[in-house]
N, C-alpha and C positions, 0 to 999 in steps of 0.2 A: 173236596167238592164244594164245601161251604165257602172257601176262599174264592173259588172260581165264580160261584154264584154272586157273591158280593161285588166282585169286579164287574160282572155282567150288568148288574143294576145300574152302575155308573154309565156304562156304554149305552144301555138301552134307553136311558132318559136324557140323551144329549139334547141341549136346546136347539130348536130348529129355527133359529133366527136367520133372516135373509139380509145380506148387506146391500148397499146401494150399487155394488158392481154389477154390470150387465155385460155379458160376453155372448156373442152369437154362437150357435151350435157348431157351425162349420169351423170357426177359428179354434174353439175348444177341442174339437175332434182332432185336428192336426197337432195341437199342442200336447194332447194326452197320448196320441198314437206314436210314441217315441220314448224319449227320456225326459219326462216333464220335470221342470224345476219347481221350487216351492211355491212360486207365484201361480203357476199353472195348476198345481194340486189344490191350492186354496180356491181358485176359480172353479175347479171341478166340484168341490164340496158345496160351494155356494150355488152352482148350477143345479146340483141334485136337490137341494132344498127348494129351489124355485119350482122345479119340475114336480116334486112331491106335493107342493102346495097346490099346483094346478091339477094334479091327478086326483087329489083327495075328494073333489066334488063329483068324480065320475062314478057311475054304477059299478058295483063289484059283485060278480056272481060266485066268488069263492065262498065256500060254506062259512057260517058264522063261528064254527068251532072246528079245530083240527080233526076231531073224530069223524067228521063228515067228508073228508077229502077223498078217501078211497071210493066211496059211492059216487062222488062228484066226477072223478076221473072216469069211472066205468060208464056213467051216463053220457059224458061227453064223447067217449069213444063210440058208443052205440049210435048216438045221434049223427056223428060225422060219417060213420059207416053207412047209415041209411041214406043220408044225403048224397054220398058219393055213388051209391048204387042207383039212385034215381037219376043222377047226372049221366051215368053210363047207359042207362036204358034210353034216356032222351037222345044221346048221341047215336045209339044204335038205330033209333027210329028216324034219324036224319037231321036232328037239331045241329046248328052250327057250333063252332067252338064258343065257349062262354067267355073266355078271357081275351084271346089273341086273334085279331082279325087278319093278321099277316105275320110273316117272320120278322119284319122290321118292328112290329109292335112288340113281339116277344123279346127281341134284343134290346129295345128301349127299356123294357121292364128290367132285364138283367143289369143294365148299366145304371138305372135309376135306384135300384136297391143295393148297389155295390157298397156304399159306405157302411151299411149295416152288415152285409154278408162278410165283408173283409175284416170284421172284428168279432166274428162268430164265436160265441162261448166266452168272450173276454170278461164278462161280469163275474165269473168265478175265479179269475186269476188271483184275487186277494186271499184266497183260501189255501193256495199251494204251499205257502210257508208254514201253514198250521198242520202239517202232515203228522205231527206227533199226537194230535188230538183225534181219537177214534171217531168222535161224533161227526167229524167233517169228511170221513172216508167216502161216503156215497157221492158227495158233491165234488170232491177232488177227482174221483173216478170219472164223473161226467166230463169234467174239464179235460182230462187226459184223452178221453175218447173223442172229444171235439178236436183235439190235436192229433187224432189218428195214432196215438201212442208213439208218435215219432216216425210213422211210415208215411212218406210223401204222398202216396196215392190214397191215403185215408185222412190226411189232415184237411179239415173242412175249408180253411182259408186258402191253402195251396190249391185245392180242387177248384175253388171259385176263381182264383187268379188265372188259372189255366183256361177256364171257360171264357173269361173276359178277353184274354189275349187271343184265343182262337177266333173270336168273332169281331175283333177290332173295337171292343167296347172299352176304350182306354181313356175316355175323357170324363170319367166320373168325378174327378176332382173339381170340375167346372160346374157341377150341379148347384142348384140354389140351396139356401140354408135349411129348408124344410126336409131335405133328403138326409140331413146329417143329425137330426134330433135323436133317433134311436141309437145310432152309433155313439153319439156323445154321451148319452145316458149310460150305455154299456161300459164305455171306457172310464167314465167317472166312478161307476160302481167297482170296476176292477181295481182302482187305486184307493178306494175308501171303504174296503170291507170292514175294517176295524171299527168304524163309526156308523156304518150302515149295514151291519150283518143281517138283521131281519129283512131289510129291503132287498138285499141281494138274494136271499132265500126265496122271498115272495116273487121277485122278478123271474128267477129261475123256474119256479113252479109253473108260472104262466107260460113261459117261453117253451117249455118242454112238452106241452100238450099238443096232440096232433090236430092241426087245423084242416078244415075242408080245402082251403085254397092251396095247401101244399100238394094234395092229391091231384087236384085239377091242373095245377101248374105243371106237375110232372108229366101228366098224360098229354097235355097240349104241346109242351116243348118237344117231346118225343115225336109227336105227330108232324111237327114242323122241321124235323131233322136236326134238332138241337139236343145235344147230350144232356139228359135230365139227371145224371148220376148224383150231382150235388143234392138235388131235391129228393130223389128216391132213397138216398142214404139216410136222410132225416126221417123219412117215413118208417124205415126199419128200426133205426136206433131210438126213436122216440116212443116206441110201442109201450102200451100200458101194462103189459104182462111182465116183462123183464127189462125193459129199456129205460130211457131217461125219464119218462113220465113217472114211472114207479120209483126210480132212484131219487128223483126230485122230492117226491112225497116222503121217502125214507129220510132224506137229508133234513127235511123240516122237522120230522118227529124226533130225530136224534138230537137236533140242535135246540129244541124247546127247553128253556130253563126249568129246572125242577124246584130249586129253592128260591128262585127270584120270581119276578112278576111275569108269568107266562101269558096272561091276558094282554099286557102291554106289548110284549114281544109279538104276539100274533096280530095285534092291531097294525103294527108296523109291517108285518109280513103282507097283510092285505094292501097296505099302501104301496109296497114294492110291486105287488102283482099288478096294480093299476098303471104302473109306469109302462107296461107293455102297450097300453092304449094310446100313447102319445106319439106325435110325429106322423109321417106318411106311412100308411100301411099298404099291404100288397094290393088290395082291391082299389084303393084310392089312387095308387100309382098307375095301375092298369087303366083306370077310367080317365086319367089325365092325358092319355096319349092322343095327339092330333098329328096325322101323317104329314100334312102339308106344312104345319108349323115346324115340325122336326126337319123337314127338307130345307126350309128356309134357314133354320139354325145351322144345318150342315154347310149350306152354301155361304152363309155369312162368315163362318169360321175360316173360309178360304179367301175372303175378299182382300185382306191386308196384303197378301202375297200375290194372289191371282190378278189383281188390278194392274200389275206391272209385267206380267208374263206372256201376254198375248200380242201377236202382231196386229196391226191396224187394217190389214187388207180385208179381213172378214168382218162384215157389218151385218147386224141383225136388228131389224126394226129401226134402221137409220142410225144406230150407234155401234161403235166398236165394243168388243167384249170387255176391254179394259175400262171403257166408259161406264158400262153397265155395272161392273164390279166395284167401281170407285165409291159407291154409296150403297150400303146394305139395304137402305129403304127402297132401292130400285129393283130388288130381286123379284118381287111378285110380277112386275112389269116385264122383267127379263124372261121369266118362265112363260108368260103369255106370248111374248115376241117369238120365242123359240118354237112354240106350238104353231103360231101363225106362219112361220117360215118353213115348217115341215121338219125341223130338227127333232121335235118330240111328237110322237103319236100317242096321246093318252088313251088308256083303256084298251091297249093292244099289247101283244108281247113286246117287251123292251127291245128285242133283237130287230124289230122293225123301226126303231128310232135311231137316227144318225148320232144323236148325242150319246146314247148308251154305248154305241160301238166305239166311241172315242175313249171311254173309260174302262171298258171291259173287253177282254179278248187278248189273244196272243200278240197282236201287233197294235194294240190300242195306243193312240198317240198321247193320251193322258194317263197312261199306266202309272200307278203309284200315287196319284193325286188324292184319291179317296181310299180309305181303308175299308175293311170288309163290312163293318156296320154301316158306314156311310153309303157304300154301294148298294147295300140291301134297302136302305131308305129310298134311294133314288129309283131302284128297280121297282119297288112296290108302289111308289107314287106314279110312275109311268104306267105300270100294269093296271092300276086302278080297279075298275069293275071286273076286269078279266080274271082277277084273283078269286072272285066270289065262288066260282064254280069249283074251286079246289078246297073250299072251307069245309065241305061236308065229306071229303074223301076219307073213307074209313082206314084205320090202321091196318097195314099188312101184317102177315104172321111174323115176319122178321122184326118189324117195328114193335110189335107187342112183346116179343122176347127180349128186345133191348130194354124195354121198360121194366120188365119183371126180373130180369137176370142181372145181378150185381156181381162184379168180379170178386174172386176170393181175396182176402187180405194177404199181403206179402208175408211170408214167414219171417220171424225175427232171425237176424243173423246169429250164428252160433258164437258163443263167447270163446275167447282164446283159452286154451286148456290151462294156461298158467295164471290167468287172471283170477283174483279172489272172488269166489262165489258167483262167477258168471257175469260180472258187471262190465268190466272193460274187455275189449276184444283183442288186445295185444299187450305186450310188455312195453312200458314206457321207455323212452330214450333217456340217457343220463342227462342231468340238468345242464342247460346251456349248450347242448349239442343238438344239431339239426338231425331229425330222423332220416335214416337212409331212404332215398327215393322220394322224399317229400318235395312238393312243388307248391306254387302259389294257390293251387286249387285245394290242396289237402292240408296245408300247413296249419290253418286255424283249428281244424279238427284234431290234428295230432297234438297241438299245444294244449288244447282243452283236455285231452286225455292225460297228458303229462301233469297238468295242474291237479286233476282229480286224483291221480295215482300218488301224488305227494301229500295228500291230506291224511290226517290220522285215522279217520274212520267214516262209517256210513253217515253219521249225523252231520259231520262237516261237509261231506259230499252233497248231501241233500240241500243244505243251506246255500252252497255255492251254485247248485243247479237251478234253484227256484227262480232267480231273476231271469234266467235264460228262457223261461216258459212264458215270459210277458207277451201281451198281445202283438207287439211290434216285432218280436224276435222269434217266436216259436216256429214260424214257417220258414226260417232261414236254415241253412245246413247245420250251423252250430245249435240252433234251437231244436232241430229234429233230433240230433244226437243227444242233447241234454234231456229231451223228453223221453227217449228210449231208456236212457240210464236211470232217470228219475223213476220211471214206471217199474223197472226191475228192482230198484232199491225199495220202493214202496211195497212191493210184493213180499219183500223180506222182513218188513217191519213187524 
C-alpha cells in the first residue's frame, strides 16, 4: 500500500503546463473517437489542461470536504424533486411546455447534443484496464452499465444512435465547434485517466447527479411523440439511493489516497467536477433554436444539388426554382415568393400547402429529398401559429405509461455447458479452421471467441477485452460481446 501511495504522489502532482498548440474541439473529438495516434493523445492532454485552466475560475458547489458529499447529493435530489413537482403542477394548470415549442425544436435538441450523447460514459474508459484494483470497482461498474453490460437495448450510445436514425437527425457531424466541447473533454479524459485520475472522478461525480432538465426533457419528448427511453433510463440509473450518483460517491471515497496527499487529490476532484460546466449545455442548446433559421439551413443544404434538378417551366416570383437555389442568400426571398404565389400557406395545416404535398405523401413528387428531421422543420415552420393550440395538450394515459414504463432488460444468454465457468457460449473451432456455419456477419465474433479461448486464463482474457470497450468500439457487435464477457469475468474476480 505504501508503494502505491508513493506512486500516486507522482501522478497527482503532474505539472499542468499548457503548450502553444491549439486544436479546436471538433477536430480533437474526431481524432480521439477512434484509434488516436500519439500526436492526437498529446493534443488531448494539452486540451484537458486548457479546459481545466478555464474551469478553475468557475463557482463550485461541491462540498469543501469529501465527508459532506452524501448530504450534498441528498439535498440536490430533494431540490430537483421539488422543482419537478412544481413543473408538473404548472403543466397540469395549463402552462405550455417549458423547453420545446414544437417537435422540430425537440429534434433540433437531440441532434445538437449528439456529439456528447454519442460518447456517453466515455470518461470512465481509462479505468477498465485497472480491474485488478478493488478501489475502482464502483467506477468500472458504472461504465459497464453505461454500456448496457453488452445488451444492445441497454447500451446508452446504441440507444441514442437509434433515436437519431429514427428521426433523421443524421447531420450532427456538421455542427459548429461549441457543440463538441463536452464530448472532446470526455474523450480526452477517457484516454488520460493515468494522469488525470482525480479529474475523471470529479467529472463523473458531477455528471451522475440527477438534473432537473433530464426530467423535463423526458416528459416533453414523450408528449411530442418522441421515444424518451434514453433519458428516462438515465433518470432511473442515476438515482441517489442505489444508482450511479451513489456509486460515483463511493468511487471517490474508495479512490482517495490514504498515505498520500488527500487534500491535493480532492482539489483536483473539484476541478474535474467544474469541467461539467464547460461547452453548450442542455438549456443553452434549447434556447438557441430558431425555427426559420433552421429551415434556411435545411434548404441551403440542398442548394448544391437542387439548383440543377428542376425544370425551367415553373417560375415563382419571376425566377425558376433553379435560379432561386443557385445562391443560398436568395432563400428568404424564395420563401416569400412561394407564399405570395400560394405554394405555402403559413399558420395553417401544412396539408393546405402545395409545397408540402410535393415532399410528403404517397405520391409526393419530391419524395426522399428531405429526411424525417428536415420534413419536421418544414412542417412546423409552415404550421406556425397553428401549432400553439397543441402546446398545452395534456398527456394521454398511454403516453404517461410510455414515460413511466421501461422495458425489462434482456436476459443474458446462457453459456455453453462446456465453456469454462460460463464465460464463452460455445466450444471454439480448431485453430486456422473456419467455424461451421460461419458467414461474414458472424465471423468476427466467432474469431473473437476463438482468440479468447486460446488464452491461458482470466487475466489474459480481461487484458485482451479491455481495448474493445473503448468509446468508439463498445457499441459494435464485437464490443457488445466483449462487454458481456468482460462483465462476467469481472463478477468472478
